[in-house]
N, C-alpha and C positions, 0 to 999 in steps of 0.2 A: 504494500500500500504506500503510495507517494503522497506526502502532505503538500498542499498548495496554500499560498497566501495571497490575498488580494493586494493590489498596489496600495500603498499607505494612504493616499488621498481618497481612494474609493472606500477603503475600510473605515476611514474616519467619517465619511459621509454616511455610510450605512449605519454606523454606531450612533451618529447624531439623529438619524431618522428613526431609530428604535427597531430596525429590522432584525429578524432572527439570523443567527449565524448559519452559513451554508457549508456543507461538507461535501467534497467530491471524492468518489471512490472509483478507482480504476483497477481493472484486472491486469495481469502480467501481459507484456508485449502489446498493450493497447494504447492508443493516443490518449493523452490526458487533456481533459477539458474542464473549464470552470464556468459557472453561471453566476449572474448577479440577480438577486431577488429584490423586488421592490418592497417598500414597507407594507406590512399587512399580509404578505404572501410567503409561502415556503416553497423552495425548489429543491429537487433532488435529482442529481445527475447519475445515471448508471450506464456504464460502458461494458459491453460484452467483448470477449477476446476475439480479435480479428474482425470486428464490426464497427460501424460508425457510431458516434455518440448519440444517445437519445435522451430526452429530458421529459420528466413528468412534473407538472406544476399544479398546485392546488391553491385556491384563494377563496376568500369570502366574497370578493367582488369580481364580477366578470372582467372589468377593464384591467384590474390588477393582474388577473391570470393571463390576459393577453399580453401584457407587458412582459411577464415572466417568460412566456413562450417565445416572444421576439428576441429576448436576451440570449437565447440559445445560439442564435446565428453569429454572435460576437464571441467566438472561441478565442481564448487567450493562450498563447504558446506557454510551454512549460517554463515557469519562472526559475530564477536562480535559487540556490539553497536558502531555506528560510532563516530568518534572524532569530535571536533569542526571545523575541516577543511571542508569547503564547496567547492565541486568541481563544476565547471560551467557546465551547461546543455545546449547543442546546440539544439535549436528547429528547425527542418527542415522546409524549405519554403513550405507552402501549395501548392499543385498542383491545377490544374483546378478542379472546382466543378464537382462532378460526376453527370451524367445525371439521372434524376429520372426514376425509373423502369416503363416500359410500362404496362398499365393495360391489362388484358387478353381480355377484351371486347373492347379495343380501336381499331378503324379502322385506315386504312392507312391515310385517309384524316385528321382525328383528330390528328394523330401523326405528320403529316406534318405541320398542323396549330400550334401545340404546339411548334415544333422546330422553326418555323418562329417567333412566338411571343417571345420566349426566346432569339432569335438572335437580334431582333430589340429593345428589352428592356434591354438586357444584356450588350450592349456596344454601344458607339457612333461611328458609322461606318464612314469610309473615313476621318480620322482626318487630313491627309496630304492634301487631296484634298480641304477640307474646309479651311485649312490654306492658301493654294495658292489662293483660291477665295477671302479670306479676304485681303491678301496682294495685289493682283492684282487690285481689284476694289478700294481699298483705295488709292493705288498709282495713278491709273488713274484719280480719282477725285482730288487728291491733286495736281498733275502736271497740270491739267487743270486750277484749281483755281489760281495757282501760275503764269501760263503763261498769264492768263487774268487779273492779278492784275492791270496793268495799265489801262485796259479797263472796270473794274468792274462797274463803275458808268454808263457807256453807256449801258452795257448789263443788269444789274440787279438793278441799282440804282433807287431811287424814282423819279428822275428828268431826266431820260433818255428818248429816243424816245418812248419807251413803258412805259408810266408813271404809277403812282400808281393807279389812277382812272380807267384807261383802264384795268390794271391787276385785280382789284377788280371786275369789271364788268364781265370779262371772268371767273374768279374763281367762281363768284356767279352762273354762268350758268353751268359750268362743275363740280362743287362741288369738286374741288381739294383742297389740303391742302398746306398752305404756311404761315409761321409766319411773312414774310416780308410785308404782306398786312395789318398788324395790325396798322401801322403808317407810315407816310412818313418822319419821322425824319431821318436825315442823320446819326446821331450817332447810331441809332438802326440798320441801314443797315450795317455800319462798324462793329458793334459788331457781328451780325449774320454771316457776311462773314468771320470775323476772327475766330469765333468759328467753322465754317465749315472747315476751314483750319486746326485748332488745332485738331478737332475730327478725321479728315482724317489721320493726322500724327500719332496720338496716336493709332488709330485702325491699322495702318500699322505695328507698332512695337508690337502690342498686349498688350497694357497697359489698364487694366480694360475693356476687350473686351465686356462684357455684357453691360456695360453702354455706352461705346464708339460706339457700333453698333447702339444703339438707337439714340444717338446724330448725328451719321453719317447719318442715315436715315432721321432725321428731317432736316439736312442741305441740303441733296440732293433734297428732295421733295420741300423744301422752295424755293431754288434758281431755280430749273428747272420749277416748276409750276408758279413762278413769271414771267418768260419770256420763254414761251414754244417754241418760234421761234428760240431760240439759241440751236443748236444741229446739229449733223451729223449722227444720227442713233444709235451711241453708247450710247447716253444719254438715249434712251429707255431701253436698256439692263441694264445700271447702275441703272436706276429708279426701275426696278423690283428686281434686285439682292440686292439692299440696303434694301428692305423690307424682303427678304428671309434671309439675313444674321442675322437679329435680332433673328431668331428662331433657329439658329445653334450654336453649341459649337465650334466656329472657333478658339479658343485660346488654344486648347489642345497641340499643338506643334508649334514650331517656333514663340514663343511669350514671352513677359516679364511675362505674367501670368504663363506660364508653368515653367519658370525659378524660379519665386517666390514660386510656389507650391512645387518645388523640394527642395528648401532651407528653407521651412517653419519650424520653430522650435516649437515643441509641448510643451505646458505648462505641469508642473508636474501632474496636474489633468486630463490630456488627451485632453483638449480643445486647439484649435489653438490659436496662439497669437492674441492680440487685433489688429483689423484693423481700426485704427483711420481714415485713409484717405478714406477708403470705406464708413464709417459711415457718415463722413462729406459730402462727395460727394452725397450720397443718400439723406441725409437730405436737402441739398441745392436744389437739383432738385425737391424734393417733395414740398418744400416751394414755389419754383417758379411756379410749376404747380398749386398749390392751389391758388396763387395770380391771375394767369391768368384766372382760373375758376371763381373766385369771380368777376373779372372785366368784365366777359362775352365776352371775345375776340372771334373773328370769327374763325371757324374751330375746336373748341374744344367741340362740342356737344357730349352728351353721346349716343344718339340713332339716330343721324342724319347721314349725309354722312361720310363714313370712309372706312377703308380697307376691311371690311366685311359688308354684308347687315344688316342694322339696328344696326350696331355697330360703333359709332362715334369715332373720333380720341381722344376725351377727355377720353372716357372709355378705349380705347386701351392703351393710355399712362399710365393711372392709374393702369391698370392690369400689365403692364411691371414693374412699380415702386413697386407695392406690391409683385410681384413675386420675384424680387431681394431681397427685405427685408425678405420674408419667407425663401428663400434659405440660406441667411446669418444666420438667426436665427436657422435653422435646422442644419447647419454645426457646429454651436457653442454650442447649448444647447440640441440638440436631435440627437446624432450621431447614434442611433440605427435604428429601423424600420421606423420612419418618414423620416429620410434622405434617406434610401433605396428606399422608395416609390417615393419621389421627384426625386431621381436620375434616377429611371426607367422612370418617366414621361418626364424628360428633354431629356433623350436619345431617347425616342420615338418621341418627337417633332423634335429633331435634325435629326434623320433618315428620318422622313417625309419631312422636309424641303429640305434635300439633294436630295430626290427623286423628289420633285417638281422642283428643279433646273435642274436636268437631263432631265426631261420631257420638261421643258421650252426651253432648248437649242435644243432639238430634234425638237420641234415645230418651232423654229426660222428657222432652216435649211430646214425643210420639206416644210414649207409655202413659203420660199424664192425660193427654187428649183422649186416647182410646178408653182408658178407665173411666173418664168422665162420661163418655157416651153411654156406658152401661148403667149409669146411675139414673134413677127415676127423676130426681130433682133437677138434674142437668137436662133431661129430656123434656120436662115441662117448662123449663126456663125460669125456675125460681131458686136455684142453688145459691146464688149470691145473696139472696134476701136473708138467709138465716144467720151467717156469721156476723152480719151488721147489727144483730140484736143481742149479741153476746157481750157482756160487760168487759170480758178479758180482751176482746178484739175491737173495742170501741174507745179509742183515745179521744175522739170528738163525737160524743153521743148525739148532739143536735144535728151535726152534719150527716151522720150515718142515718138518723131517723128521716131527715128530709130526702135523702137519696133512696132509702128503702121504700118510702111511700110512693115513689114514682114507678109504677108497674112496667111501663114501656122501657124505661132506662134499665131496670133490673133484667128484663128479658133480653135486651140488646147486649148487655155486658155478659150475661150467661152464655148465650149462643155465640157471641163474638169470641169469647175465651176459648171455647171448644174448637171453633173453626180455625182460629189462628194456630193453636197448638198442634192440631192434626195436620194442617196444610203446610206448616213451615218446613219440615224436612223435604217436602217435594218441590220446594221453590228455590232450592240452593243454586240450580243451574239457570235460573232466570233472575238476573241481577236486579232489575227494577222491582219486580214483585217481591223478591227477597228483602230488599231494603224497606219496602212499605210494611211488610209484616214485622220486620225487625223493629221499626219505630213503634208499631202497635204493641209489641211485647214489652218493650222498654217502658212505654206509657202504662201498660197494665201493672208492671212491678212497682212503678212509682206510686200508682194509686193504692197498691197493697201496703206499701210502706206508710203512706199518709193516712189512709182510712182504717186499716186494720192494725196499725202499730207494729209492723214487722220490718223494721229498717234493715236489719242485717241479712235476713232472708232475701229481701229485694236487692240489696247491694250485691250479694253473692250471685244472684241470677242475672242481674244487669252486667256484671263482670263476665259471666259465662257467655252472655249474648254478644259481648264485645269482640269475640273471636271472628264474628262475621262482618264486622264493620269494614267499609272500604278503606284501602290504604290511602287513597287521595284525601278522604275526610280526616283520617288520623294525622296525616302530614300537615294539613291545613290547621287542624286543632293545635298541634304542637307548635306551629309557627305563631299562632295567635297568643298562646300561653307564653312563648319565649319573648314576644314583643312586649307583653304586659310586664314580664319579669324585668326586662331591660329598662322599662320606664321607672319601675319601683326601685330597682337596684342597678344603677348604671354600671357598665363594665369598665374595667381599667383601660387606660390608654394603650397599654401594651398588647391588647388582644389582637390576634392576627386575622388575616382575611379568611383563613380556613375556618376559624371559629364563626365568622359571619356566615360563611356558606353553610355550615352545619346548623346554625340557628335558623336559617331559611327553610330547612327541611324538617325542623322540629327536634334536632338532636341537641341536648344540653351542651 
């Protein structure tokens, strides 16, 4: 490869005009040519061995492209040896990877499977939807724990109405998981409750989402399985989603992890900076898990009851712990093929978990709708009338009475609820109709929160519905929230243009 330099006056003019640097590449035994690029255009000269020089020019403006093409006629002879002055070379941003060429004997089904595999392993789909699920369920659990803080001993404490011995007998029968049954010590209960609050708050803001999602799951399962009679229906949804969240990459956007990744400073050797906090947290959790295994505490068997058949909670937690360590080591010491393979696996797991969440929400609505159809009160259009006359579900008695006295409204709400729940799973492939029913379901749950006094159930269901929200709407919503935040808390003068670009798409 022979390096060429423009004449000094031409180079100074190009630098003053702000035009990008142009690099000429020639093959062996071929004539060397150079081209001059006008401001706002980019030119690339490619010479094949034994052939004449050809030029490809691209520009945002037609007239500029024409000038670039005409400049190819002014070939400059090979200059003398370059001086010590080194001109900067602007490397263009690589475009999307080219699709591999299709084989001649490849069938349409094989081609479709190949494209689907590349899609599910090439990117973590639905980043904004997974972030909304993370924020929504973490907020739901956090607000519930804070509201019940004065009543925590009666609800989950070792000396409450549902005492520790009764809880252990029940868990021994249904094989559920709860670390609260390890001891009846009051200090242990306060520690677990406090850690559940902290894990919810940290998952909400997206700090160490991989670790916090596991701790969030442990807190949800431990408290709910300790007292299974405390709940309003939304706890069942939260119970399932807490497990699914562990398998998702829910911190890609709208999280402190995303902000830290954008600001991460690379070391001169190419490695990321040392993560002391992550190493300490990972080591402490591994030590705690090892101690509990040595002590033989209940619920941590390797091949006993667990989230999967013949896979106990002890084995599951060790797999999560080792996976986090392997991922950290691959990012730091193996940035090539090992990290690429691990990244593909995590993307595949994330996309599978998001698909499971979608299917789970559809099953919730489908089963609820079909069970309602079988009820006589739902068939005659009066089902909504009765809960409005229960004192326990009437935070606003006068409003409930006014609404219940309107027979037409009661009938419309009753039949509308059944129609929306039964029809929603069948409208997923019709975007407009799906969005209309989605708005109707969110409005239904808002009315349940307000009229029946079930805010946490409604918040959990609205969060589950959010997995179907359009990405365009979520990006727009994120941008609006970011603009409000910038007005209230102006950013520092040192913020970069990259932060402005991320704020425009809703990334903190």
